[in-house]
C-alpha positions, 0 to 999 in steps of 0.5 A: 388834807390837814391831819389832826393829832388824833388821825396822826396817832391812829395812822402811826399806831396802825403802821406800827401794827401793820409793818411787823404783822405783814413781815411776820405773815410773809416770814410765816408763809415762807416757813410754811411753804418750806415745811409743807414741801419738806414734809411732802418729800419725807412723806413720799419717801416714807410711803415708798419705803412702805411700798417696798415692805409690802413688796417684800411681804408679797414675796414672803406670801409666795414663799409660804405658798410654795412651802405649803404646796411642797409639804402637800406634795411630799406627804403624798410622794407625788414627785416620785410617783409622777416622775418615773415608773415604780415597777409594780405589777399585778395579776391584771397586767404586765409591770410596764402597763401598771407602771405607766398607769401609776405614773399617769395617776401620779401626774394627774394628782400632782397637776390637780394639786397645783391647779387647786393651789393656784385658784386658792392662793391667787398666784399666777403659776405653780410648778414642780422642778427636779433637782436640776431646775427642769419643770416636771409639772406646771399649773398651766401651759406647756413647754420645756421650761427650766429654772436652772439659770434662775438666781432664786433656784440657784440660791435654794439649790446651793443652800439645800446641797450644803452640809450646814445644819439649817440647809433645808430651812435656808433653801426656802427663798423668795425674791424678784427676778426677771423671767424671759418671755419664753418661760412666761409663754410656757406658763400661759402668761405671754398675753399679759406681758405683751399688753405692754411692749415697754419691757421685753422681760417679765418682772416676777415675784417668786418663792421656792421651797424644797420638796423633802422626803426624809433627808432627801430633796426630791425637787422644788416647788416654785410659786410666782406672780407676774408684775407686768400688767397685773390685773387690778381686780379686787376679787382676786385672792392675791390682788395686784401689787400696785393695787394693794399698795394703793389701798394700804397707803392711799385709801383716802387719796384715791383720786390724787395718788398712783402706785407704780412698778418700773422695769430696770430701764425705768418704764412703767410696767404695772400701775394702779392706773393703767394709763400710766403703763409704758411711761418712761420716768425721766428723773434720776432714781437713787440706787440705795434708798427712795428719794422724792422726785417730780415727774409728769404722769397721767397729764399732771405733775406728781411728787414721786419716790421709788425704792429699787428692786434687786435680785437675790444677790442684792447687787443688780437692780431689776426694777423699782416700786414707787408711789406718786401724789399729785402736786396739786394736793400739796398745793391745795394744802399750801393754799388752804394754809395761806388762806388761813394766814391771810384771814388771821392777818386781816382780822388782826390788822382790822382789830389792830387799826380799830383799837389804834383809832379807839386809843387815839381818841382816848388820848386826844379827848382830854386835849380837845377838852383843854383846847375848848376850855382855853377858847372859853377863857379867851372869850372871858367865860370863866365860870365853868370849871376845867376838869381833866382827871387823867392822872398824867401830864395832860391832867397837870396841864388841866389843873394849871389851866384851872388855876389860871381860870380861878386867878383870872376870875378873882382878878376880874372880880377885884377890879370890878369891886374897886370901881 
């Protein structure tokens, strides 16, 4: 098909518009893709750091529970009255009977106080310890449990027994520890641990506070919450850590997000979605800060990040707390952005081609007028003036043709007058 100059100009202009527009759109897609992925990684890593802050805030809450309970115990001198006979006597009984009754009453009051504090605070357990870490009274369960080897207790005991001015203040400690199954069984938490056989230890958050009478430490109070298989019950006074993290960070992304706690061997021991329990995280995890990694969870691909949980020494990693968001969520953002780019590019292309055809028509219209005028001159039609007022080279060509028309007409008229 033979193309006229108008179509050639239109096609040439359209190509000039399409080529840079297409290249710009492609470059923009690449940039947006990298930006979305980079932002996703940064957001996930930031969320993991926030999850770590929530975990530390939970530790602080447990420390406050332990401290307030220790103050209540000290106010009524319940440790001394529950731990040993007082030697008191009365007219109605011998000293041994009165001492036993006093001890029984003290233990009952102490047990009742611990149970009430557990119900009001939502912690999993409360216990009073002697100065060596042996359990004197617990909120539930039974057994000869001891916290003597607990790194948090050791830290609190060393601080309290130091001669530093702020010794008692430094004895208020909190952190995360791995408790043995035997200790958790003594506190009635074995069933919660055993629901998930992925880990043989119970990751717990604990707070410890000294019970002080004057300047003497009578014992300690430990408040704890077991992380393994924590019930996702929103009505509990102290909700599961994973639930709190999800509600705080992903209130509007409930269906595409998950929050996790891992054991030190990277198996899921607590999750906002119980279906993730027991899953092993295959990706390597950083020991110092959250790093975004891709993992398969709940039948889909997730972008995840995990912050390490360390013992009070801050040297030994005993677990990880992390978050995850489905890759499809970020893909949806990219697809939406891609659709917007495609629409803008398409509209720009249509408008550009339309404008190109319109401008080519404006450019070629005076040329067609000159062509038609030249055809009339060739046929001897010299009466119609040639008017092409474009103000450019085509206009000058029109003026030349007009002068030629006039000259030809005058020459023909002279020839006719001589006959």
